[in-house]
N, C-alpha and C positions, 0 to 999 in steps of 0.2 A: 384584435385591433385596439389601439389605445384611444380612449374617448378623451378629446382635448379638454372639454368642460369639466369632465370628472378629475382630470388630472390637475387643472387649475384650482378646483375647490379642495382637492386632497392636499395639494401642496400649501394652500393657504391655511387649512386647518392644522396640518402637520407642523408648519412653521410655528404656529401658536403653541402646540404641544411642547416643541423643542425648546422654545424661549422659556416657557414655563418651567420646564425641568431644569434648565440652566439656572434660572432665578433661585430655584430652591435647592440647587445642588451645592452644598457646602463641603468643607473638607472632612466631614464626618465619614467614617470608615465603618464597613459592616462589622457588627458585634460578633463575638465568638471566634475571632481569628487571633493568632499569635504573630505579631509583626516584629520578629526578632530574627537574628542570625547574622550572616556576614553584611547584609544590607541595612541601611538606616530605615527607620519607619517609613511607611508609605508617605510619599510627598504629593501625589496627585492622582486623580482619576483620569481615565482616558476620555477623550472628547465624546460627546453625544453623537449618534449616527446623524448624518445630514438627511434632509428630506428625500433627496435623490436616492441615497443608499437604502432608505426604508422602502421606497417604491420598487427599486430593482430587486431587492431582496424578497419583498412580498411576492413578487411575480414568480421569482425562483422557487420559492417555497410551494407556490400554487402548482407549478409544473412538476415539481418533485412529488408532491402529494398525489397528483393525478397518475403518476407512473408507479410509484411505490407505496401508496397508501400513507396514512398517517403513522408517525414514529409511535411504536407501541409502548411508550412510557409517559407518565405524567410529568416527570421531571427527570433531568440527566444528573446523576449523582455519582461522583467518582468513588465514594465510600462503598458503593454496591458493586463495583467493578473488581475484578480479580487481580490481585497484586502479581506483578511480573518478577519472579525471583531473580536476584542478581548474585552470582557466585563466581569464585575464582579457583580453578583447579591448579594445585600446587605441584612442584616437581616430583614429590613423593606420591602423588596420587590423592592426597587429602584435599577436601573441598571446604572453602572458607565462604560463608555468607557475608556479603558487603552490606554495610549500613552507613548511615550519615556520620557515624563516629569513627569509621576505620577507612575512610577515603580522604584524600587531601582537601584543602580549601579549593573552591572553585575559582577559575580565571574566566571572567565574562568574555564571550566572543564578540569581536568587532568585525562587521562585514562578514566575509566568507571565512575568516580566520586564517587565510593564507599568509597574512603578514605577522602571525603570532606563533608559528610552528616552524621547526626545522627537522630534517629527516637525516639519518645516517646513511652511510654507503649502502647499507642492505635495505634502505627504504623504510626504516622505523623511526618513530618519534618517541620521545620520553614522556609517556602519558601513562595513566592508570590503566590497569589491565582487568579484564573479566572474561568469562567463558563466552558469553553471547551478548556482546554490546549492541546498543541501538544505533541505527544508521543515521538517526536525526540527533543533533547535538547542538548545544549552545554554551558548552563549557570546554575551554581549550586545555584543561588539565585532566579532567575526568572523562571527557568526550562523551561516549555512550554508555558509560559504566556508572551513571548515578542512579542509585536505588530509589524506589518510591513510584515507579510508573504502574498504572492499572489499566486493564483492558476489559471490555464487556462485549459480549456476543449475543444478539437477540434475534430470534426468528419470527417471522409473521407470515400468514397465508391470507391473501386477499380474498374478497368475495368471489372473484373470477377463477380461483384456484392458483393464482401465481404465487410463487414462494419468494419472499424477500429476505435478504440477509442485512442486518444492521450491525455495525461495529463502531464502538467509540472507544478512544484511548485518551488517557489523561497522562501527560508527560511532565515529569520532574527533570528538566534539562540541567539543573544545577542545584547546589545545596545552599544556596544563598539565603533563602528564607526557610525558617523551621517549621512553620505551620504545616501539618499533613494535609490540610485542605487547600492549600495554595499551590497551584500548578503553573507551569510556564507555557504549556500549550495543551489545547484540546481539540481533536479532530474527530469527525464522524463520516462514515461512508454507508450509503444505502444502495443496494443492489438487487435488481429484479432477475432472478435466475432465468425466467421464461422469456424475457424480452431483451435482456442485456442493458436495459436503461440503468444509469448510475448517476448518483448525485454525491457530491463532496461538499462538506460543510466544514468551514474553518471556524473554530472557537475563537471568540474575540477577548483579548485581555480587557478587563474593566478597571484594573488597577496598576500601578507602576511603582517600583521601588528604585531608589537611587543607591548606587554602590560607589564609594569613594576609594581611590587608591592610585597606583601609578603603574600603568601597563605600556610597555615599549612595543611598537609596531614597526616592523623592519620590511621594507619593499626593495625588490631587486629589479633593475631595468634589464630585461631579457637581451637586449641588443648590446648595451655597453657592460652588463654585468655589474655596474655600479649599484651600491645599496644606499638608502636613505632611511632615516629614522624619524618618528614622531611619537609623542607621548599623549596618552589618554588618562585623564584624571577622575572622570566620572562615567559610570556605565548605567544605562537605563534598562531595568529589568522588567519585562511585561509579566503580569500575573493574572491568572485565571482563578476565579473562585470556584472551587470544585463541588459545590452542592447547591441544591435548589436552583438548577438551571432549567429555564423553560425550553422544551425542545423546539426546533424550527419547523413548526407546523403551520399550514395555511388556515385550517379550520380554527375559528375563533381566534384570528390572527391579533397579536398584540404587538404594537411597535417596539415595546420593550425588548421583545425577543431578539431584534436586530443588534441590540447591544451585546449579545452573547454569541450570535452566529452570523456568518456571512458567506455569500458566494465567493470563493477564494480569489483574491487578487493574484494574477499570475498562474492560477490553476494548480492542479495536482497531477495532471496528466503528462508532465515530463518524467516523473519517477513512476507514475501509474499508467504507463504507456502500453504495458503488457495485458493489462486487465484491472479490475477494481481493487483487488488485494494484493500487497506485496508481502510474501511470506519470508522475511529474514529470520535467521536463527534466533534472533532477539526475543520473538514471541512464542518460540516453539516449546519452552517449558510449560506454558499455560495450556491445559488440556480441556477438552469438552468430551462428555459422554454423548455419543451421537447415534441416532437411529439411522441405520443404512438406507431405509426406505424413504424417509422424509428428509434425511440429512440435517435434521434439527438438533440443536444442542440443548440437552435436558439439565445438565450440571456441569459447572466449572470445577476444575482441580488445579493444584499448584503444579502438577507434573504429569507426564503421560504414565509413569510408574505408579503414582497414587491413584490415578484413574483406573489403572488395570487392577490394582488391589481391591478398589470398591467394586469393580466389575466381577471379580471372582466371588464376592460375597452376595451378588444379586441372585434372585430366583432364576432357575434354569432358563425359562423363556425369555425373561428380560436380558439375561446375560448374552443369549445367543442373538438378541436384536440390538446389541449395544457395541460400538466400537470406540476406541479411545483416539482422538485425533487432536491436532493442534487447534487452538481457540480461533485462529484466523481461518475462515472457510477455505477449504481445499480447493485448489484449481481442478476443475473438471474438464475432461477432454471436450473440445467443441464448444467451450463457453462462448456465449454471446456478449458483446461488450459495445455499448452505445452511450457514452457519457453525455450528459446535458451540458452544453457549453454556450457561453455568450458570443463565441465566435463561429458558431455553426450557422452560416447564413441561410441554411434550409430550415433551421429550427425555430420554435416559437419564442424562445428567450431573446435571440438575437433580433427577431423581427420587433419585438416589444421595445428593447432597448433603443434600437434605431429609431422607431417612431417617437418614443418618449423624448429622445434628444432634438427632435424637430418640433416639439409641441411648444405652444406659447407659455411663456413663464418659466421655461427650463433654465437652469443656471449652468451655463457652459463653463464656468470656472469651478464647478463642483469638484472637490478634491478626490472623493472616492470614485466618481465616474472617470475622471481623467486617469487615475492610477489604474483602474480596471482595464480601460481601453489601451493603456501604454503597455501593459504586461500581457501580450497576446499569448493565449493558451497554445501549447503544442497540440498538434493534431496526431493522435495516437495512431500508430501503424505497427505492423508485426512482420518480423523477418521472415523471408521465404526461400533463401538460398538452400540448395540441396546440401551444401557442405555443413550447414547448420542443423540439419534434420535429426541427427542423433539426440539433440536437445529439444528442438522445436516440435518433435512428434509429441511430446508431453507438455512442454512449456511454451508459452507464447513469449518470444523475445521482442520487447518493445523497442521503439526508437527513443531518440533523445537521452535523458539522463539514465533511464533503466539499463540500456544496453552498455553504457560506459561503465557501470558499477556492478553489475550482476556477476561477471566472471570472477572478480576478486572476492566477493563476498562468499561465494560458493565453493571455490577451490583454493588449494594451498599455492602460496606465492611460488615455490620452487617449481611448479609444473608450468608456469605461465610466462617465463622470461624475466628472471630476476635482474638481468643485465640492463633492462630497459625501464627501470623504476620511475625515471624522470618523466615518463609519459603517462603514468597512472594518474587517474584523478585524485585530487587532494583527499577526498572523502574516502576513496578506496585505500589510500596509504594510512589514513588515520584509522579506518576500520581494521585493517591488518595489525596496526600498531596497538590497537585497543584489545586484541584477543590475547587471552592468557598464554604466556610464553610456552607453557607445557603442551598447548594445542595448536601452536602455529604450523606444525608440520602435518597436520591433518584437517583439511577443509571439512566443513559440515556436510557437503555434498558428496565427498569422497566415499563415505561408508554406504550411502544410499546406491551409489552406482554399483558397488559390489554386491549388495544384497537384493536390490530391486530393480537394477537398471541394465543388466547385461542383455545385449541385443539377441534376438533369436536367429543367429547365424546358423546356416547349414554347413557343417564341417565334416570332412570325411575321416574321422578317426574311429578305430574300433573300440578303444578304451574310453569309457564315460569320463574318467579322470582326465585323460589327455584332451578330450574334447571340451570339457568345461574350463580347463586351464587355458586353452587356446582361444575359447570364446571370451573369457575374461580379458585376455591380453588384446585381442583385436577390438573388443568393445572399448576399453579404456583409451586405446590409441585413437579411435574415432571420436571419443568424447573430447580428448585433448585438442585434436585438430578442429573440432567444432567450436570449442571455446576460444581458440586463438582467432578463428574466423569471425566469431561474434564480436571479439574485441576490436578487430579491424573495422567492423561495420559501425562502430561507435565514432569513428572520425568523421568529421564534417564533410570531407570530399570523398567519401566512400562510394563504391560503385555497387553496392548490395541492393538486392530486390526487396522491396517493401510492399505490402498489401494492406487494404482495409481490414478491420476487424469484422468477424461475422456478426451479422444482424438477422432477424427473422426474415426481413425482406430479401436479403442476399441468399439465405438458405433456400427460400421458395423459388428464387431465380436460378440458382445453381446448385442443386442438390448433389449432382455427380461431383463437381469440384469439391464440395464440403466432404463427401465420402473420401475422395482421393486424398484431400488434405490430411485426413486423420487415420486413413487405413493403408494407403499404398506404399508408404516407406517400409513398413514391416512386412507386408504381404507381396513380396517380389519372389522371383524365381530362386533366389540365393538365400532367401529368409523364410519367414513362416508361410504355411500353406493355410487355405488355397490362395493362389495368386489373385490379387485384387487391384488391378491397374486400369483397365478399360471399362467402359460401360458394359460391354459384353460379359466381362468377368463378373461384375457385380449382379447382373441380371440373370446369369447362368442359373437354371432351375435348382441345381443341387447347392448352389451357393446362396441364392436368394433367401430361401427360407431359413437356412442356417443363420444368416447375417440378421434377419428380422428377429428371430428367436433370441440371439445373443444381445441384440439392442435393449431388450427388455429383461434380460437376466440380471438379477441383482447380485448373486454370488460370484458368478463368472461372466461379467459383461463384456461387450465389445464397444469401445476399445478396453483392454484389460484394466486400465487405471480408473475406470469409472463410467457412469452412464452419460449420455447426451441428455440435454434439457428435454422434457416431456414433449413440448410442441415441436421440437426439432425431430424427434423419434417419429412423431406422427407424419410429418412432411416426408421423411426418408422412407417410411413404409409405403406410403401412397406412391412415391417415385419407383420404388423397386417392384412393386406389383403391377405397375402400369405397363401396358404392352409396348 
């Protein structure tokens, strides 16, 4: 509950703090940075956080710390994060590393960028290409192929045994400023594997550069098809100082930390509607040496190949206990997902903000508060349709932005309906345009389907070769059908079935449905045995003990793609053994 007297006193003290900071805030800039490049020298700082902004974020930091523990670093430093390689595979198979000297000058993005780009009849734009572009961009020439991004994965185990994943990423969204420590975006995600609680932290730009030029923006009226143009002469480029950043902790809270971190306005759960981490090809080159038992990252590498070489040189026991995986935590089957949102009316944060807004002395004109409330967060849901099951048996397909963009990032254009490119989301078309021309005919997920994703179909062929060939053919056909269905579910007027994400409360209330969600698609009469569809199937004596043993098996777990969270396994075991 919000104590009104405390709020008034805090507002009064904090107002004095902010005024004092403004009085002492000159145009002096941090030492040790190079302010050169396409942009003019830094012309101004970003405004100080408002008193309301500090109050709301202090509460957010408190709730996140209760659920995730303190962030296990004294400072967030981009130089300690692993560089994300940026390469381009040429037509002859050679690979070129991209750097700031061999990519074109940046074109600042205005708005969504839709008025600055045109696509040819095949759906491609004239932009820089690379093998694995970022899906987040602020540069309309290089788009997601700007080198210099860095990513860091940190594990932590709380006193109660809960395992928490932390990932922060420092993004160079353009090449406008040369200093390696100046970034355009900073983001951090904290995720408790055992409860599903998730916090998103938006790094705040503290500096701003001005870029002068002449950029023509063209808009087209969809009804009349008439076009109009306007000219922009100045672009404001937000900048994040990528070193000596205090983490967004509640313990020993310092109002200064809100200059660097914030509860995201608009939220992150439009793109992160499927779960805490989005694993685009962009981050795949960066690898971690992972202990299969703890799923903890002990060492970062530039690539899976580099990690595998290092693994081969490890002592035998260590080698056997190490896997090389992408730096972004792998989606595990049955993941719980419960993001802390200011719009969850059952949650502590929403209750605090609502009561704060009613307290005496609250500034109803506060810009941060009004922006936060105006940009309502998406409520993340997962797709449940049977037609999508070939994908959703392993992946959660989220609503909102995620569902609209997933299919184009994962699979090649030709498999998806190239005659209908006008309906593709602009980011999907830009992503495809951004991919190296030599790789456009092979989506990053296509290989995985053939190596890891063939469905366990029961087919009546005597020849193993014929059976495998037919299994591959039918599996791919089902995947393509599923992907087209998922694309249809991204339309605003879709009739698709959506459900809440799993939380520990739901697992305890509906253990059978949880098992059916994650086991029954593959364990039917025409696929893998044993059949696991009804409660009787799951609790049948010869099945029950086998299921429980496989739940805890690390080498050959059930489901095959990985283990359920520990607390979930305990609930399922109790359910299966109950009379």
